[in-house]
PyMOL commands that place a pseudoatom at each C-alpha (Angstrom):
pseudoatom trace, name=CA, resn=MET, resi=1, chain=A, elem=C, hetatm=0, pos=[-165.775, 85.836, 92.063]
pseudoatom trace, name=CA, resn=GLU, resi=2, chain=A, elem=C, hetatm=0, pos=[-169.004, 87.457, 90.773]
pseudoatom trace, name=CA, resn=GLY, resi=3, chain=A, elem=C, hetatm=0, pos=[-167.339, 89.977, 88.284]
pseudoatom trace, name=CA, resn=LYS, resi=4, chain=A, elem=C, hetatm=0, pos=[-164.803, 87.463, 86.933]
pseudoatom trace, name=CA, resn=ALA, resi=5, chain=A, elem=C, hetatm=0, pos=[-166.998, 84.846, 85.607]
pseudoatom trace, name=CA, resn=LYS, resi=6, chain=A, elem=C, hetatm=0, pos=[-168.246, 85.193, 81.994]
pseudoatom trace, name=CA, resn=THR, resi=7, chain=A, elem=C, hetatm=0, pos=[-171.530, 83.090, 82.626]
pseudoatom trace, name=CA, resn=PRO, resi=8, chain=A, elem=C, hetatm=0, pos=[-174.115, 84.445, 85.330]
pseudoatom trace, name=CA, resn=ALA, resi=9, chain=A, elem=C, hetatm=0, pos=[-174.071, 82.603, 88.688]
pseudoatom trace, name=CA, resn=GLY, resi=10, chain=A, elem=C, hetatm=0, pos=[-177.788, 81.330, 87.791]
pseudoatom trace, name=CA, resn=SER, resi=11, chain=A, elem=C, hetatm=0, pos=[-176.728, 79.849, 84.315]
pseudoatom trace, name=CA, resn=PRO, resi=12, chain=A, elem=C, hetatm=0, pos=[-177.888, 76.269, 83.612]
pseudoatom trace, name=CA, resn=VAL, resi=13, chain=A, elem=C, hetatm=0, pos=[-173.902, 75.322, 83.265]
pseudoatom trace, name=CA, resn=ALA, resi=14, chain=A, elem=C, hetatm=0, pos=[-173.610, 76.681, 86.927]
pseudoatom trace, name=CA, resn=ARG, resi=15, chain=A, elem=C, hetatm=0, pos=[-176.526, 74.974, 88.325]
pseudoatom trace, name=CA, resn=GLY, resi=16, chain=A, elem=C, hetatm=0, pos=[-175.807, 71.544, 86.586]
pseudoatom trace, name=CA, resn=LYS, resi=17, chain=A, elem=C, hetatm=0, pos=[-172.179, 71.742, 88.241]
pseudoatom trace, name=CA, resn=ARG, resi=18, chain=A, elem=C, hetatm=0, pos=[-173.581, 72.267, 91.619]
pseudoatom trace, name=CA, resn=SER, resi=19, chain=A, elem=C, hetatm=0, pos=[-176.188, 69.664, 91.255]
pseudoatom trace, name=CA, resn=LEU, resi=20, chain=A, elem=C, hetatm=0, pos=[-173.612, 67.346, 89.965]
pseudoatom trace, name=CA, resn=ALA, resi=21, chain=A, elem=C, hetatm=0, pos=[-171.459, 67.958, 93.000]
pseudoatom trace, name=CA, resn=ARG, resi=22, chain=A, elem=C, hetatm=0, pos=[-174.333, 67.187, 95.549]
pseudoatom trace, name=CA, resn=LYS, resi=23, chain=A, elem=C, hetatm=0, pos=[-174.929, 64.254, 93.546]
pseudoatom trace, name=CA, resn=SER, resi=24, chain=A, elem=C, hetatm=0, pos=[-171.599, 63.000, 93.714]
pseudoatom trace, name=CA, resn=THR, resi=25, chain=A, elem=C, hetatm=0, pos=[-171.422, 63.937, 97.454]
pseudoatom trace, name=CA, resn=ALA, resi=26, chain=A, elem=C, hetatm=0, pos=[-174.708, 61.725, 98.142]
pseudoatom trace, name=CA, resn=VAL, resi=27, chain=A, elem=C, hetatm=0, pos=[-172.994, 58.840, 95.737]
pseudoatom trace, name=CA, resn=SER, resi=28, chain=A, elem=C, hetatm=0, pos=[-169.955, 58.705, 97.990]
pseudoatom trace, name=CA, resn=GLN, resi=29, chain=A, elem=C, hetatm=0, pos=[-172.126, 58.881, 100.974]
pseudoatom trace, name=CA, resn=ALA, resi=30, chain=A, elem=C, hetatm=0, pos=[-174.051, 56.019, 99.818]
pseudoatom trace, name=CA, resn=VAL, resi=31, chain=A, elem=C, hetatm=0, pos=[-171.166, 53.915, 98.907]
pseudoatom trace, name=CA, resn=GLN, resi=32, chain=A, elem=C, hetatm=0, pos=[-169.365, 54.568, 102.360]
pseudoatom trace, name=CA, resn=LEU, resi=33, chain=A, elem=C, hetatm=0, pos=[-172.899, 53.281, 103.953]
pseudoatom trace, name=CA, resn=MET, resi=34, chain=A, elem=C, hetatm=0, pos=[-173.581, 50.381, 101.655]
pseudoatom trace, name=CA, resn=TYR, resi=35, chain=A, elem=C, hetatm=0, pos=[-169.739, 49.022, 101.331]
pseudoatom trace, name=CA, resn=PRO, resi=36, chain=A, elem=C, hetatm=0, pos=[-169.734, 47.577, 105.203]
pseudoatom trace, name=CA, resn=ILE, resi=37, chain=A, elem=C, hetatm=0, pos=[-173.091, 46.019, 104.516]
pseudoatom trace, name=CA, resn=CYS, resi=38, chain=A, elem=C, hetatm=0, pos=[-172.005, 44.344, 101.300]
pseudoatom trace, name=CA, resn=LEU, resi=39, chain=A, elem=C, hetatm=0, pos=[-168.758, 43.018, 103.015]
pseudoatom trace, name=CA, resn=SER, resi=40, chain=A, elem=C, hetatm=0, pos=[-170.729, 41.780, 105.762]
pseudoatom trace, name=CA, resn=LEU, resi=41, chain=A, elem=C, hetatm=0, pos=[-173.178, 39.770, 103.296]
pseudoatom trace, name=CA, resn=ASP, resi=42, chain=A, elem=C, hetatm=0, pos=[-170.420, 37.995, 102.038]
for i in range(1, 42): cmd.bond("trace and resi %d" % i, "trace and resi %d" % (i + 1))
show_as sticks, trace
zoom trace
């Protein structure tokens, strides 16, 4: 994988994609935690 990508591994784009993936994972985990709570409030 290292030699194939035109952009270096430490490029802002790659870093942004990685942080975005981490954020979306955190969001989905938060949704899974909050969803039952919201249902029980109803």
